[in-house]
N, C-alpha and C positions, 0 to 999 in steps of 0.2 A: 796535477795528476801524479799519482803514485807510480812507482817503477812498475808494480805489478799490473796496474791498470793500462800503462803504455804497452806492456808486452800483450795484454789480452787484446787490445786494439790492433796491434800489429798482426797477431795470429788471425783475427777475424778477417782482416783485410786480405790476408794470404789465402784463407779458405775461401773467401768470395771470389778470388781470381780463379779458383778451380771450378766454380760453378756459380749460379745465380746468387748474389747476396741475399736476396729474399729467402731462398730456401735454407741457406746457411743459417740466418739469423733465426729462422722458425725453429730449426733443430736446436740452436743454442737456448732459445727461449723454452723450448718443450723439456729438454733436459734440466735446465736451471730451475724448474718448477717443483722439484722433488728435494727431499731432504738430502744433505751432502753424502750420507752413507748409502742412499738408495739409487745414486746415479748407475752404477754398474758394477758387476763382478766379472772380472776377465781372467780366463783360465789360459794359462801358458805352459806348454808341454816342454819336456826336457830338451827335446830336439830343436825346438825354437831357440832356446837360450843358448844352445851350442852352435847353431847355424847363422841366426839372425838377431843376435843380440843387439847390435846397434840400432837396427831398424825398429826392434821392440822398444828398446828405452826411448827412442826418439817420439814415437807414437805416443807412449804414455806420457812423457814430458809435455807434449802438445796439449793433451786433454787437461792436464793440471794448470798449464799456463792460461787456458780460457775459463778456468774456475770450475772444472769438473774433475772430481778425484775418484778414481776407480778403486775398488778393493781388488787386489791382485792376488791370485793363488797360482802357484807353479808347481810342476813336478820335477822329475830328474830321472826317469826311467833308463833312457840309454846310457846316462853317466853311472848309474848304479850297476848296470850290467857289467860295464867295462871294470868298475872298481872290484865288483866281487869276482870277476875272472882273474884279475891282477893278483888278488889275494888268494885265490885257490879256494874261495868260500863257495859252497854249492848252494842253489836255491831254487827249489822247486815251486811249480805253480798249480794250484787247484782251483778249478771254476774261474780261471782267469786271474786269481789273486796271488801274489807272491807269498809263500810260506815264509814267515818271517821269525827265524831263530834268533837267539842272543847274538850270534856272530853276524848274521845279516842285518840286524838292527843297528849294531855299532858302526857297520860300514853304511847304511842307509842314512844314519843321523848325520854322519860327517859329510856325505856326498850331499844331502838336501841343504845343509848349513852352507856349504862351499857354493851351491848353485844360487842359493839365496843371497848371499853376500855379492856374487857376481852381479845379479840382476839389480840389486840395490845400488852399487857403486856405479853401474852403467846409467842408471837414472840420475844419480847425483852428478854424473859427469855432464848431464844435459842442462844442469843448472836448476834442477828441481829436488827438493828434499824428499827423500824416502826413508822409511823405517822398517826394520825387519820384525817380523812376529813369528818367532819360531815355535813357541810353545805357550800354552795358557789361554789361547783363543779358542781351540777346538776341544770341547770336553767329549770324552769318549768313553765307550765300554769295549770290553774284549769282544770281538765277533764271534769267535769259537776257538778259545785257547788251545784245546787239544788238537784241533784240525789245523788251524792256520799260525799258531804261535802268537806273536806279538803284533797281531793285526787288529785294529780298532775299528769300530762302528761309532760315527759322530752321533752324539745325543744332544748337543747343545753348542751355542755359540756365545762366547763373552762378547757382546756387542758394545759394552762400554770401553773395552780396550780399542776396538777399531775406531770408535767415535772420538776417542782422545787423541789417536793419532792424526785422524782427518782434521780435527779443531786446531791442532797445533801447526797446521799448514803443511803436513807430510802426507806422503802416499803410503798406505799399509801394504806390505807384501808378504803373504804367508806362505809357509811351506805345508806339505801334506802330513805333518806330525801333529797327532793329539795327545792328550793326557788322560790316562786312565785312573780310576780311584787308586789312591795310595801315590800319585805322583809318577806313575810308570809312563814313559813315552811309548807311543805304539804308532805303527805305519798305517796310514789310512789311504785308500784308493781315492786318486784326484777327483774322479767324477762324483764320488760320494761326498767329498768335501764341498764341491761346488753345489750340490743339492742341499746340503746344511746350511751353507751361506745364503743360497736363494731363499731357502724357507724362512731364515730368520730375517733377512735384510729387505726381501720382497723388492728387488732392484727393478728399475725401469728397462735396463739393458742387461743381457748376459752375452759375453762375447768369448768364443774359442778361437784362439790364433792358431792357424794351421798351415803348413807348409804347402798343402795342396790348394787352399784358398777357398774351400767350400764343400758342399756335398756334391756328388758327381752323378749325371744321368747315364743311361746305358751307352751313350756314345763318348763317355769321359769328359764331357763339358760341365762346367759349374752350373748348377740350378740356381737362378738368381733369386726367386722368391718361392715360398711354400706358405699356403694358407691351410693350417692343419684341418679347419672345419670343412673345407672343400676338398682338400688334397690327401688327407692322411690315408683314408681306406684304400683310395685308388693306388697310392704309392706302395702301401703294404701289400697290395695283390699283384704288383709288378714281379715277374720273375727275375729281373736283374736287381731288385732289392732283396738282399740276402746278407747273411753273416754280419760283418761289422757295420754296415750302413743300417740294416734293419734294426740292430741293437741301438744305434745312435738316434734313429728316429723315435724309438720308444722312450729312450732317456729324455729327449727333447720335449716329446708330449707330456711326460711326467712332470718335467720342470715347469712348462707353461701351465699345466693344470693347476699348479700350486701358486700361480701369480696372477695379479689383475689383468684385465684384458688389454690394457695399454702397454703391458711388458712385451718384449720381444727378444729373439735370439739371432745372433749374426755369427757366422763362421767366415773368416777371412784371413789373409795374409797380413803380418805386421806392417808391412809398407802400404797397404791399402786400407788400414783401419780408419784413418781420418776421412777418407772418401765414402766408406761404408757408413760411417755414422752421420755424415753431415750433407750427403747429397741424396737426390730421389733415386738417382741411378745405382748408387752403391757400388760395391766391388765385393762380391762373395755371395754367400747364401743368406737371404734374410727370411726369418721365420716367425710367424705370429700365429696365435690361436685362431685368429680371423673370425669371420661371421658368415652365416649362411647366405647363399646366393638365391634369389627366387626368381623363377621365369612366370611371367603374367602373359596371358593371351588377352588382348585388349587393354583398357585402362579402367575398367568398371571397379577392380579392387585395389587401384593405386591411390595413393593420397597426392592429389594433384598439388596442393600447396607445398607439400615437402619436395616433390619433384621440381617445381618450378624454383624454389629456394636453392635446391642442389645445382641447377643449371646456372643460374645467376651468380652463384658463388664461384662454380667452376669456371665459367667463361669471363667473369668480371664484367658483366654487361646486364642490362635490363631487358627482360622479354616483352614483346608487345602484349598489351593487356588481355587480347583474345587468344593468345597462342594456344594455351592449354585447351580451351574449348574447341577451336578450329582444327586442331591436329588429331587426326584419326590413327591412333597407335595399333599397330597390328600385333607386336610382341615387346615386351619389356624385361630386361634382365636387371633386377635391382637388388643391391645389398640389403641385408635386414635392417641396418640402421639408417638406410638412404644416404649413405656417403659416397655411393658410386652407382650409376645408372647407365644403361645402353637402351635407347628407345628406337625402334624400328618401325617404319612406315612403308606403305606402298602406294606412292603418289601416282596419278594417272600419267601415262606416257613413258613410264619406266619398265622396263623388262625385268628388272631384279630388284629385291628389296633394298630399301634405302636406310642407312643408319642415320637417323635424323639428329640424334644426339647422343654424345659419349661423354659423361660429366663425372669428374672426381673432385670431391671436397678437398679443400687445403689440409685438413686434419688427417686425410687418409693417404695423402701422397707419401710414397717411399715405404708404404706397408705392403705392397703386393696385391692391394685390393683391386687396382684396376686391372691388373693381369688376370685375376680370378674372375672379375666380370667379363673381360674379354674371352677368355677361354671358354666361359659357358655360353657367351653369345655365339661363338664359332661353331659349338657343338649343336646349338638349336638353329642357327641360321648360317649353314655352311657356305653360302654366296651372298655377297651384298657389296653395295658401294657406298661411299661416304665423301663428304667434301669438307674441306678445311682451309681457312685464310692461310695464304703461303707463309705468312710470318708467324703463325701459330708455333710456340716453342714445343707443344706437344706432338707436332708432326714427326718427330724422331721416332716417337712410339709408333705411330702408324706406318712409317716406313719399315721398321723392323718386323712388325707383326702383319703387314699387308703382302699381297703377291704382285702389285702393280700400282703405278701412280702416273698421272698426267696433270701437267700445269695448264690452267686456262685463265688467263687474266689474273684476277686477284685470288683466285681458287687453286687448290691442288686437289684432284679427285683421286681417290684410293679405292682398290677393290680387293675383296678377299675371296678366295676359292676359284673354282674352274669356271672362268668365264669366257663366252664365245668372242674371240677377238673381233669378228665382224660387227659385233653389236657394241663396241666400245665407244666409237666415235658418236653414235646417236645417243648412247646413255650419258656420255659427258655432256653433250649439248643440253639434253634434258635437265640434268642435274644443275647445270649452270644457271638455268632459267628460273629454278626454283625461287619462291620469294623469301625474303629475310625473315628471321625469328625475332629478331631483336630490334629495339627502338634506335 
């Protein structure tokens, strides 16, 4: 084995100790199926370089050591503000963009090169080769020279330069500087550079490293998953989604609209990047274009073969031959591609609806699809019971998202919604006695 292979094996073992080895290897395999320059674009703000440089470099090195090389783009806004103030150079902003005079550009160029070198050297200190790409990669035009000065608009990416660095075994690290016609260096907004890179490379992942660790809900807690198809309009109508978050959601949607459906965006802290990328639970905000979630009354319009295949994949077991025909489904919440489904029945002897099956395909785990189906289920069936084998690893999801649980033998019964406590004992006994679905 080569030294690089030994390192990869050691890192995989370390990742596996953080979570199930199966899911870690699933993500490694998924990321390894795309071309080297299409794995990920990672955006690093200047504040992250200033405050969490070592954690950032360590996370980037981890990725490289398991054979995944991201294209890294960084900013330097806080550092530029300090440098301009120290030199007594004034800098106005119009429409959120820094007006870049010749004096401002001189300072900006030096600051961005310094921050680039700092990040490159920090990655190299982790034993991974990194290469600086300060100019020549981003082709630009002037955005509006009379209004903004030397501010550019990205119009193209020299992908051959990026690919050359990656094929040499190094990690490309770019600044937000572009080259306008005639060779003039211009300052470009960091998010605009990300959009240009994303359009050119069509990456599987886009990652924004943030000190906050994700997008926050109205209570200041990190939103773990967003399915844009199911959640975007609802979120944009919330009164607490305004200003910066509203703009960020619009930018994220525009990015994903320009990408294949399998691409996704993660917003997380540097120290949580590996967990976010390689575990189903993640750590941060995970965003996908997602797919539509449909509610069915009864099973007449459901494709039974696809439902049964999903259940058998999700549970890793074989259904009894007559299960589909014998099951009277009251309601079903099913994703458009049949990769996640919740099937609700009303067995005799039960006072409440019963979640007979909640299944998620292996390919959909970690996407937020399970949560999207669950949320739709709770909206349409506000009170229900379910049972799960006590050793089922998915029980953690049920515990977090249910309102109560009781163990009875090999089963754990969960319930969601406002349940009459006096009925729970009888409901549990009736559910325990339900027949098996699998061979």
